[in-house]
N, CA, C and O atoms as a CHARMM CRD file, in Angstrom:
* protein
*
  280
    1    1 UNK  N    -49.34100  11.83600-147.73800 PROA 1      0.00000
    2    1 UNK  CA   -50.56400  12.67000-147.64200 PROA 1      0.00000
    3    1 UNK  C    -51.82100  11.81600-147.54700 PROA 1      0.00000
    4    1 UNK  O    -52.00400  10.82200-148.25100 PROA 1      0.00000
    5    2 UNK  N    -52.67300  12.26500-146.63400 PROA 2      0.00000
    6    2 UNK  CA   -53.86300  11.48400-146.39100 PROA 2      0.00000
    7    2 UNK  C    -54.91300  11.71700-147.54700 PROA 2      0.00000
    8    2 UNK  O    -55.07900  12.82800-148.05000 PROA 2      0.00000
    9    3 UNK  N    -55.59600  10.61200-147.92700 PROA 3      0.00000
   10    3 UNK  CA   -56.56600  10.72500-148.91800 PROA 3      0.00000
   11    3 UNK  C    -57.76500  11.59300-148.49600 PROA 3      0.00000
   12    3 UNK  O    -58.12200  11.60900-147.31800 PROA 3      0.00000
   13    4 UNK  N    -58.34200  12.25900-149.36800 PROA 4      0.00000
   14    4 UNK  CA   -59.44500  13.10400-149.09200 PROA 4      0.00000
   15    4 UNK  C    -60.69700  12.23400-148.68700 PROA 4      0.00000
   16    4 UNK  O    -60.96200  11.16600-149.23900 PROA 4      0.00000
   17    5 UNK  N    -61.38100  12.74900-147.75100 PROA 5      0.00000
   18    5 UNK  CA   -62.61900  12.07000-147.27000 PROA 5      0.00000
   19    5 UNK  C    -63.80500  12.42800-148.09500 PROA 5      0.00000
   20    5 UNK  O    -63.76400  13.40900-148.83700 PROA 5      0.00000
   21    6 UNK  N    -64.88600  11.65500-147.99400 PROA 6      0.00000
   22    6 UNK  CA   -66.02600  11.86400-148.70800 PROA 6      0.00000
   23    6 UNK  C    -66.52400  13.33000-148.73700 PROA 6      0.00000
   24    6 UNK  O    -66.79500  13.89700-149.79500 PROA 6      0.00000
   25    7 UNK  N    -66.62800  13.90100-147.54900 PROA 7      0.00000
   26    7 UNK  CA   -67.15600  15.29700-147.36900 PROA 7      0.00000
   27    7 UNK  C    -66.32700  16.25200-148.24500 PROA 7      0.00000
   28    7 UNK  O    -66.89400  16.99100-149.05000 PROA 7      0.00000
   29    8 UNK  N    -65.03800  16.24700-148.10300 PROA 8      0.00000
   30    8 UNK  CA   -64.19100  17.13200-148.85400 PROA 8      0.00000
   31    8 UNK  C    -64.34300  16.88600-150.41400 PROA 8      0.00000
   32    8 UNK  O    -64.37700  17.84400-151.18800 PROA 8      0.00000
   33    9 UNK  N    -64.42800  15.66400-150.82300 PROA 9      0.00000
   34    9 UNK  CA   -64.53000  15.35500-152.16900 PROA 9      0.00000
   35    9 UNK  C    -65.95700  15.79600-152.69600 PROA 9      0.00000
   36    9 UNK  O    -66.07200  16.28300-153.82100 PROA 9      0.00000
   37   10 UNK  N    -67.00600  15.62100-151.88200 PROA 10     0.00000
   38   10 UNK  CA   -68.41300  16.00900-152.32100 PROA 10     0.00000
   39   10 UNK  C    -68.40100  17.62400-152.32200 PROA 10     0.00000
   40   10 UNK  O    -68.94500  18.20500-153.26100 PROA 10     0.00000
   41   11 UNK  N    -67.85700  18.27500-151.40000 PROA 11     0.00000
   42   11 UNK  CA   -67.93400  19.72900-151.39000 PROA 11     0.00000
   43   11 UNK  C    -67.21600  20.33800-152.54600 PROA 11     0.00000
   44   11 UNK  O    -67.58400  21.41800-153.00800 PROA 11     0.00000
   45   12 UNK  N    -66.14800  19.63900-153.05000 PROA 12     0.00000
   46   12 UNK  CA   -65.34300  20.21000-154.10900 PROA 12     0.00000
   47   12 UNK  C    -65.91800  19.74800-155.45500 PROA 12     0.00000
   48   12 UNK  O    -65.42800  20.15600-156.50900 PROA 12     0.00000
   49   13 UNK  N    -66.97100  18.88400-155.42400 PROA 13     0.00000
   50   13 UNK  CA   -67.64500  18.55000-156.73500 PROA 13     0.00000
   51   13 UNK  C    -67.01500  17.26700-157.34200 PROA 13     0.00000
   52   13 UNK  O    -67.37300  16.90500-158.46300 PROA 13     0.00000
   53   14 UNK  N    -66.14500  16.61300-156.68200 PROA 14     0.00000
   54   14 UNK  CA   -65.40600  15.50800-157.27300 PROA 14     0.00000
   55   14 UNK  C    -66.32300  14.21800-157.27500 PROA 14     0.00000
   56   14 UNK  O    -66.13900  13.32500-158.10100 PROA 14     0.00000
   57   15 UNK  N    -67.29700  14.15800-156.33700 PROA 15     0.00000
   58   15 UNK  CA   -68.17300  12.99700-156.29100 PROA 15     0.00000
   59   15 UNK  C    -69.62700  13.47500-156.11100 PROA 15     0.00000
   60   15 UNK  O    -69.88600  14.58700-155.65100 PROA 15     0.00000
   61   16 UNK  N    -70.56100  12.59000-156.49300 PROA 16     0.00000
   62   16 UNK  CA   -71.98800  12.83400-156.16200 PROA 16     0.00000
   63   16 UNK  C    -72.29600  12.40200-154.84200 PROA 16     0.00000
   64   16 UNK  O    -71.53200  11.60900-154.29100 PROA 16     0.00000
   65   17 UNK  N    -73.41500  12.86100-154.20800 PROA 17     0.00000
   66   17 UNK  CA   -73.80200  12.45000-152.92200 PROA 17     0.00000
   67   17 UNK  C    -73.95000  10.95900-152.72600 PROA 17     0.00000
   68   17 UNK  O    -73.68600  10.44800-151.63700 PROA 17     0.00000
   69   18 UNK  N    -74.35600  10.27000-153.73300 PROA 18     0.00000
   70   18 UNK  CA   -74.65300   8.81500-153.72800 PROA 18     0.00000
   71   18 UNK  C    -73.29800   8.07500-153.37100 PROA 18     0.00000
   72   18 UNK  O    -73.36300   6.92400-152.93700 PROA 18     0.00000
   73   19 UNK  N    -72.14300   8.66100-153.52900 PROA 19     0.00000
   74   19 UNK  CA   -70.91800   8.01300-153.13200 PROA 19     0.00000
   75   19 UNK  C    -70.87300   7.65500-151.70100 PROA 19     0.00000
   76   19 UNK  O    -70.12900   6.75400-151.31300 PROA 19     0.00000
   77   20 UNK  N    -71.64900   8.33200-150.88400 PROA 20     0.00000
   78   20 UNK  CA   -71.73000   8.02900-149.48700 PROA 20     0.00000
   79   20 UNK  C    -72.25700   6.65400-149.21200 PROA 20     0.00000
   80   20 UNK  O    -71.87500   6.04600-148.21200 PROA 20     0.00000
   81   21 UNK  N    -73.10500   6.14200-150.04400 PROA 21     0.00000
   82   21 UNK  CA   -73.68200   4.73100-149.85400 PROA 21     0.00000
   83   21 UNK  C    -72.57300   3.67200-150.17400 PROA 21     0.00000
   84   21 UNK  O    -72.45500   2.66000-149.48400 PROA 21     0.00000
   85   22 UNK  N    -71.79600   3.93300-151.20500 PROA 22     0.00000
   86   22 UNK  CA   -70.70700   3.02700-151.59300 PROA 22     0.00000
   87   22 UNK  C    -69.62900   2.99000-150.43000 PROA 22     0.00000
   88   22 UNK  O    -69.12200   1.93900-150.03900 PROA 22     0.00000
   89   23 UNK  N    -69.34100   4.19500-149.93600 PROA 23     0.00000
   90   23 UNK  CA   -68.38000   4.21500-148.89100 PROA 23     0.00000
   91   23 UNK  C    -68.77800   3.59600-147.61600 PROA 23     0.00000
   92   23 UNK  O    -67.98800   2.94600-146.93000 PROA 23     0.00000
   93   24 UNK  N    -70.07800   3.81500-147.28600 PROA 24     0.00000
   94   24 UNK  CA   -70.62200   3.22600-146.08900 PROA 24     0.00000
   95   24 UNK  C    -70.61600   1.64900-146.18600 PROA 24     0.00000
   96   24 UNK  O    -70.35100   0.97300-145.19200 PROA 24     0.00000
   97   25 UNK  N    -70.89400   1.12300-147.31900 PROA 25     0.00000
   98   25 UNK  CA   -70.88900  -0.33800-147.59800 PROA 25     0.00000
   99   25 UNK  C    -69.37200  -0.80800-147.43300 PROA 25     0.00000
  100   25 UNK  O    -69.11700  -1.84800-146.82500 PROA 25     0.00000
  101   26 UNK  N    -68.48500  -0.10100-147.92800 PROA 26     0.00000
  102   26 UNK  CA   -67.08900  -0.46300-147.90200 PROA 26     0.00000
  103   26 UNK  C    -66.59400  -0.45500-146.38200 PROA 26     0.00000
  104   26 UNK  O    -65.88700  -1.35500-145.92900 PROA 26     0.00000
  105   27 UNK  N    -67.00700   0.58400-145.67600 PROA 27     0.00000
  106   27 UNK  CA   -66.66400   0.66700-144.20000 PROA 27     0.00000
  107   27 UNK  C    -67.18700  -0.50300-143.51300 PROA 27     0.00000
  108   27 UNK  O    -66.45200  -1.13300-142.75200 PROA 27     0.00000
  109   28 UNK  N    -68.43200  -0.86000-143.72000 PROA 28     0.00000
  110   28 UNK  CA   -69.12800  -2.01100-143.05500 PROA 28     0.00000
  111   28 UNK  C    -68.41200  -3.31100-143.30500 PROA 28     0.00000
  112   28 UNK  O    -68.37900  -4.16500-142.41900 PROA 28     0.00000
  113   29 UNK  N    -67.82800  -3.50300-144.49200 PROA 29     0.00000
  114   29 UNK  CA   -67.14600  -4.76800-144.84600 PROA 29     0.00000
  115   29 UNK  C    -65.74800  -4.86500-144.46000 PROA 29     0.00000
  116   29 UNK  O    -65.14800  -5.93400-144.57600 PROA 29     0.00000
  117   30 UNK  N    -65.17500  -3.78000-143.99400 PROA 30     0.00000
  118   30 UNK  CA   -63.75100  -3.81800-143.64000 PROA 30     0.00000
  119   30 UNK  C    -63.51900  -3.47600-142.16900 PROA 30     0.00000
  120   30 UNK  O    -63.35400  -2.33300-141.74100 PROA 30     0.00000
  121   31 UNK  N    -63.52700  -4.63500-141.41800 PROA 31     0.00000
  122   31 UNK  CA   -63.28000  -4.50400-139.94700 PROA 31     0.00000
  123   31 UNK  C    -62.05400  -3.86300-139.49800 PROA 31     0.00000
  124   31 UNK  O    -61.97500  -3.34300-138.38500 PROA 31     0.00000
  125   32 UNK  N    -61.05900  -3.88700-140.36400 PROA 32     0.00000
  126   32 UNK  CA   -59.75300  -3.30100-140.03200 PROA 32     0.00000
  127   32 UNK  C    -59.80600  -1.77200-139.99300 PROA 32     0.00000
  128   32 UNK  O    -58.84900  -1.15300-139.52800 PROA 32     0.00000
  129   33 UNK  N    -60.84600  -1.16200-140.44400 PROA 33     0.00000
  130   33 UNK  CA   -60.88100   0.30600-140.39300 PROA 33     0.00000
  131   33 UNK  C    -61.30300   0.63600-138.95200 PROA 33     0.00000
  132   33 UNK  O    -62.37400   0.25600-138.47800 PROA 33     0.00000
  133   34 UNK  N    -60.38900   1.37400-138.28000 PROA 34     0.00000
  134   34 UNK  CA   -60.60900   1.53800-136.81900 PROA 34     0.00000
  135   34 UNK  C    -61.40500   2.82200-136.55900 PROA 34     0.00000
  136   34 UNK  O    -61.95500   2.95400-135.46500 PROA 34     0.00000
  137   35 UNK  N    -61.50200   3.76700-137.48500 PROA 35     0.00000
  138   35 UNK  CA   -62.18800   4.96800-137.21500 PROA 35     0.00000
  139   35 UNK  C    -63.70100   4.78200-137.36600 PROA 35     0.00000
  140   35 UNK  O    -64.14200   3.86900-138.06500 PROA 35     0.00000
  141   36 UNK  N    -64.49500   5.63500-136.71900 PROA 36     0.00000
  142   36 UNK  CA   -65.93700   5.65200-136.82100 PROA 36     0.00000
  143   36 UNK  C    -66.38500   5.88700-138.24600 PROA 36     0.00000
  144   36 UNK  O    -65.58500   6.38700-139.03800 PROA 36     0.00000
  145   37 UNK  N    -67.53600   5.58000-138.60700 PROA 37     0.00000
  146   37 UNK  CA   -68.09500   5.78300-139.98600 PROA 37     0.00000
  147   37 UNK  C    -68.04400   7.31600-140.24900 PROA 37     0.00000
  148   37 UNK  O    -67.62300   7.73100-141.32800 PROA 37     0.00000
  149   38 UNK  N    -68.46300   8.14800-139.28500 PROA 38     0.00000
  150   38 UNK  CA   -68.42500   9.62100-139.47100 PROA 38     0.00000
  151   38 UNK  C    -67.07600  10.12700-139.77900 PROA 38     0.00000
  152   38 UNK  O    -66.87400  10.92000-140.69900 PROA 38     0.00000
  153   39 UNK  N    -66.16000   9.67000-139.01200 PROA 39     0.00000
  154   39 UNK  CA   -64.73200  10.10300-139.23700 PROA 39     0.00000
  155   39 UNK  C    -64.19000   9.67700-140.60100 PROA 39     0.00000
  156   39 UNK  O    -63.51600  10.42900-141.30500 PROA 39     0.00000
  157   40 UNK  N    -64.52400   8.42000-140.93400 PROA 40     0.00000
  158   40 UNK  CA   -64.16300   7.79100-142.21400 PROA 40     0.00000
  159   40 UNK  C    -64.64700   8.63700-143.34200 PROA 40     0.00000
  160   40 UNK  O    -63.95700   8.80700-144.34700 PROA 40     0.00000
  161   41 UNK  N    -65.87300   9.18900-143.18000 PROA 41     0.00000
  162   41 UNK  CA   -66.51100  10.06100-144.19500 PROA 41     0.00000
  163   41 UNK  C    -66.10600  11.47000-144.15900 PROA 41     0.00000
  164   41 UNK  O    -66.32700  12.19400-145.13000 PROA 41     0.00000
  165   42 UNK  N    -65.47300  11.94600-143.00300 PROA 42     0.00000
  166   42 UNK  CA   -65.09100  13.26700-142.83900 PROA 42     0.00000
  167   42 UNK  C    -66.12300  14.12600-142.33000 PROA 42     0.00000
  168   42 UNK  O    -66.00700  15.34400-142.46100 PROA 42     0.00000
  169   43 UNK  N    -67.24300  13.55700-141.69400 PROA 43     0.00000
  170   43 UNK  CA   -68.36800  14.38500-141.16600 PROA 43     0.00000
  171   43 UNK  C    -68.03300  14.75000-139.74800 PROA 43     0.00000
  172   43 UNK  O    -67.39300  13.98300-139.03000 PROA 43     0.00000
  173   44 UNK  N    -68.48900  15.98800-139.32100 PROA 44     0.00000
  174   44 UNK  CA   -68.41000  16.43600-138.03200 PROA 44     0.00000
  175   44 UNK  C    -69.60700  15.97500-137.15800 PROA 44     0.00000
  176   44 UNK  O    -70.52500  15.34300-137.68100 PROA 44     0.00000
  177   45 UNK  N    -69.61500  16.26900-135.87800 PROA 45     0.00000
  178   45 UNK  CA   -70.69900  15.64000-134.96600 PROA 45     0.00000
  179   45 UNK  C    -72.05600  16.19000-135.40700 PROA 45     0.00000
  180   45 UNK  O    -73.02900  15.43600-135.42300 PROA 45     0.00000
  181   46 UNK  N    -72.16000  17.45800-135.76100 PROA 46     0.00000
  182   46 UNK  CA   -73.42400  18.00900-136.16200 PROA 46     0.00000
  183   46 UNK  C    -73.99500  17.32400-137.44800 PROA 46     0.00000
  184   46 UNK  O    -75.18300  17.01600-137.53400 PROA 46     0.00000
  185   47 UNK  N    -73.12000  17.11200-138.40000 PROA 47     0.00000
  186   47 UNK  CA   -73.48100  16.42500-139.56000 PROA 47     0.00000
  187   47 UNK  C    -73.89800  14.98700-139.39500 PROA 47     0.00000
  188   47 UNK  O    -74.82000  14.47100-140.02800 PROA 47     0.00000
  189   48 UNK  N    -73.14600  14.37500-138.49200 PROA 48     0.00000
  190   48 UNK  CA   -73.49200  12.95200-138.15100 PROA 48     0.00000
  191   48 UNK  C    -74.86000  12.86700-137.43700 PROA 48     0.00000
  192   48 UNK  O    -75.64400  11.94800-137.67600 PROA 48     0.00000
  193   49 UNK  N    -75.11500  13.83300-136.57200 PROA 49     0.00000
  194   49 UNK  CA   -76.40100  13.82300-135.86700 PROA 49     0.00000
  195   49 UNK  C    -77.52000  14.03600-136.86000 PROA 49     0.00000
  196   49 UNK  O    -78.52900  13.33600-136.78300 PROA 49     0.00000
  197   50 UNK  N    -77.40000  14.92700-137.74900 PROA 50     0.00000
  198   50 UNK  CA   -78.42000  15.21400-138.73100 PROA 50     0.00000
  199   50 UNK  C    -78.66400  13.92100-139.55200 PROA 50     0.00000
  200   50 UNK  O    -79.79700  13.48500-139.75300 PROA 50     0.00000
  201   51 UNK  N    -77.60500  13.37100-139.98400 PROA 51     0.00000
  202   51 UNK  CA   -77.69300  12.13800-140.80000 PROA 51     0.00000
  203   51 UNK  C    -78.49900  11.01200-140.02900 PROA 51     0.00000
  204   51 UNK  O    -79.42300  10.39900-140.56500 PROA 51     0.00000
  205   52 UNK  N    -78.08200  10.79200-138.74400 PROA 52     0.00000
  206   52 UNK  CA   -78.69300   9.76800-138.00400 PROA 52     0.00000
  207   52 UNK  C    -80.15700  10.08500-137.58900 PROA 52     0.00000
  208   52 UNK  O    -81.07400   9.28500-137.77400 PROA 52     0.00000
  209   53 UNK  N    -80.31300  11.28700-137.02400 PROA 53     0.00000
  210   53 UNK  CA   -81.61000  11.61700-136.50300 PROA 53     0.00000
  211   53 UNK  C    -82.68100  12.04200-137.47900 PROA 53     0.00000
  212   53 UNK  O    -83.88100  11.91300-137.23600 PROA 53     0.00000
  213   54 UNK  N    -82.17500  12.57600-138.64400 PROA 54     0.00000
  214   54 UNK  CA   -83.12100  13.07800-139.62200 PROA 54     0.00000
  215   54 UNK  C    -83.12100  12.11500-140.87000 PROA 54     0.00000
  216   54 UNK  O    -83.96000  11.21900-140.95100 PROA 54     0.00000
  217   55 UNK  N    -82.20400  12.30700-141.79900 PROA 55     0.00000
  218   55 UNK  CA   -82.24200  11.56200-142.94700 PROA 55     0.00000
  219   55 UNK  C    -81.06300  11.84500-143.86900 PROA 55     0.00000
  220   55 UNK  O    -80.33300  12.81400-143.66000 PROA 55     0.00000
  221   56 UNK  N    -80.87200  11.01100-144.88400 PROA 56     0.00000
  222   56 UNK  CA   -79.76500  11.23900-145.87400 PROA 56     0.00000
  223   56 UNK  C    -80.02100  12.52200-146.57300 PROA 56     0.00000
  224   56 UNK  O    -79.07700  13.24400-146.89500 PROA 56     0.00000
  225   57 UNK  N    -81.27400  12.84500-146.82800 PROA 57     0.00000
  226   57 UNK  CA   -81.62900  14.13300-147.56400 PROA 57     0.00000
  227   57 UNK  C    -81.24400  15.33500-146.73400 PROA 57     0.00000
  228   57 UNK  O    -80.80500  16.34900-147.27500 PROA 57     0.00000
  229   58 UNK  N    -81.40300  15.23400-145.42100 PROA 58     0.00000
  230   58 UNK  CA   -81.08300  16.34000-144.48600 PROA 58     0.00000
  231   58 UNK  C    -79.58000  16.55900-144.46300 PROA 58     0.00000
  232   58 UNK  O    -79.11500  17.69800-144.42000 PROA 58     0.00000
  233   59 UNK  N    -78.83400  15.49500-144.49000 PROA 59     0.00000
  234   59 UNK  CA   -77.37700  15.62700-144.51400 PROA 59     0.00000
  235   59 UNK  C    -76.92000  16.21700-145.86500 PROA 59     0.00000
  236   59 UNK  O    -76.00400  17.03700-145.91800 PROA 59     0.00000
  237   60 UNK  N    -77.59300  15.77200-146.97400 PROA 60     0.00000
  238   60 UNK  CA   -77.22400  16.29800-148.23300 PROA 60     0.00000
  239   60 UNK  C    -77.48400  17.82300-148.31600 PROA 60     0.00000
  240   60 UNK  O    -76.67000  18.60100-148.81200 PROA 60     0.00000
  241   61 UNK  N    -78.68900  18.19700-147.78800 PROA 61     0.00000
  242   61 UNK  CA   -79.00200  19.62000-147.71600 PROA 61     0.00000
  243   61 UNK  C    -78.03500  20.41400-146.94600 PROA 61     0.00000
  244   61 UNK  O    -77.64500  21.51400-147.33800 PROA 61     0.00000
  245   62 UNK  N    -77.63400  19.85000-145.82300 PROA 62     0.00000
  246   62 UNK  CA   -76.58700  20.59200-144.90700 PROA 62     0.00000
  247   62 UNK  C    -75.24800  20.71600-145.64400 PROA 62     0.00000
  248   62 UNK  O    -74.59200  21.75400-145.55800 PROA 62     0.00000
  249   63 UNK  N    -74.85000  19.69600-146.34800 PROA 63     0.00000
  250   63 UNK  CA   -73.63600  19.72700-147.04200 PROA 63     0.00000
  251   63 UNK  C    -73.69400  20.68100-148.24800 PROA 63     0.00000
  252   63 UNK  O    -72.72900  21.38200-148.54800 PROA 63     0.00000
  253   64 UNK  N    -74.84500  20.68800-148.92700 PROA 64     0.00000
  254   64 UNK  CA   -75.04700  21.55400-150.04500 PROA 64     0.00000
  255   64 UNK  C    -74.97900  23.09300-149.64700 PROA 64     0.00000
  256   64 UNK  O    -74.53100  23.94800-150.41200 PROA 64     0.00000
  257   65 UNK  N    -75.41600  23.33200-148.50400 PROA 65     0.00000
  258   65 UNK  CA   -75.31700  24.73400-147.94700 PROA 65     0.00000
  259   65 UNK  C    -73.82600  25.11300-147.77500 PROA 65     0.00000
  260   65 UNK  O    -73.43100  26.25500-148.01000 PROA 65     0.00000
  261   66 UNK  N    -73.02700  24.13700-147.36400 PROA 66     0.00000
  262   66 UNK  CA   -71.61300  24.45300-147.24000 PROA 66     0.00000
  263   66 UNK  C    -70.97200  24.61200-148.63700 PROA 66     0.00000
  264   66 UNK  O    -70.06400  25.42800-148.79300 PROA 66     0.00000
  265   67 UNK  N    -71.41000  23.87300-149.62200 PROA 67     0.00000
  266   67 UNK  CA   -70.98300  23.90700-150.99000 PROA 67     0.00000
  267   67 UNK  C    -71.10800  25.40200-151.49000 PROA 67     0.00000
  268   67 UNK  O    -70.18000  25.94400-152.09100 PROA 67     0.00000
  269   68 UNK  N    -72.26600  26.02200-151.22200 PROA 68     0.00000
  270   68 UNK  CA   -72.54700  27.32500-151.72800 PROA 68     0.00000
  271   68 UNK  C    -71.63300  28.41500-151.16700 PROA 68     0.00000
  272   68 UNK  O    -71.30100  29.42400-151.79000 PROA 68     0.00000
  273   69 UNK  N    -71.25000  28.09100-149.87900 PROA 69     0.00000
  274   69 UNK  CA   -70.28400  28.98600-149.16800 PROA 69     0.00000
  275   69 UNK  C    -68.89100  29.04600-149.80800 PROA 69     0.00000
  276   69 UNK  O    -68.24400  30.08800-149.91100 PROA 69     0.00000
  277   70 UNK  N    -68.47100  27.79400-150.24600 PROA 70     0.00000
  278   70 UNK  CA   -67.19900  27.64300-150.91500 PROA 70     0.00000
  279   70 UNK  C    -67.23100  28.32900-152.14200 PROA 70     0.00000
  280   70 UNK  O    -66.24300  28.32900-152.87600 PROA 70     0.00000
């Protein structure tokens, strides 16, 4: 079974948003990871765009809205 990605773990309350920074650092240090950072974190294209084009806070807000739906 595949390990849960950041997004799934964040939405379920298993980790705080700050975990994204640790995982981003991990991804940067491990060249053997073949997937994109967004895929590694479990983000879809819209979430990736908001994160890149706006800010960490905008991504957190977007994910928090999904949390409320769950």
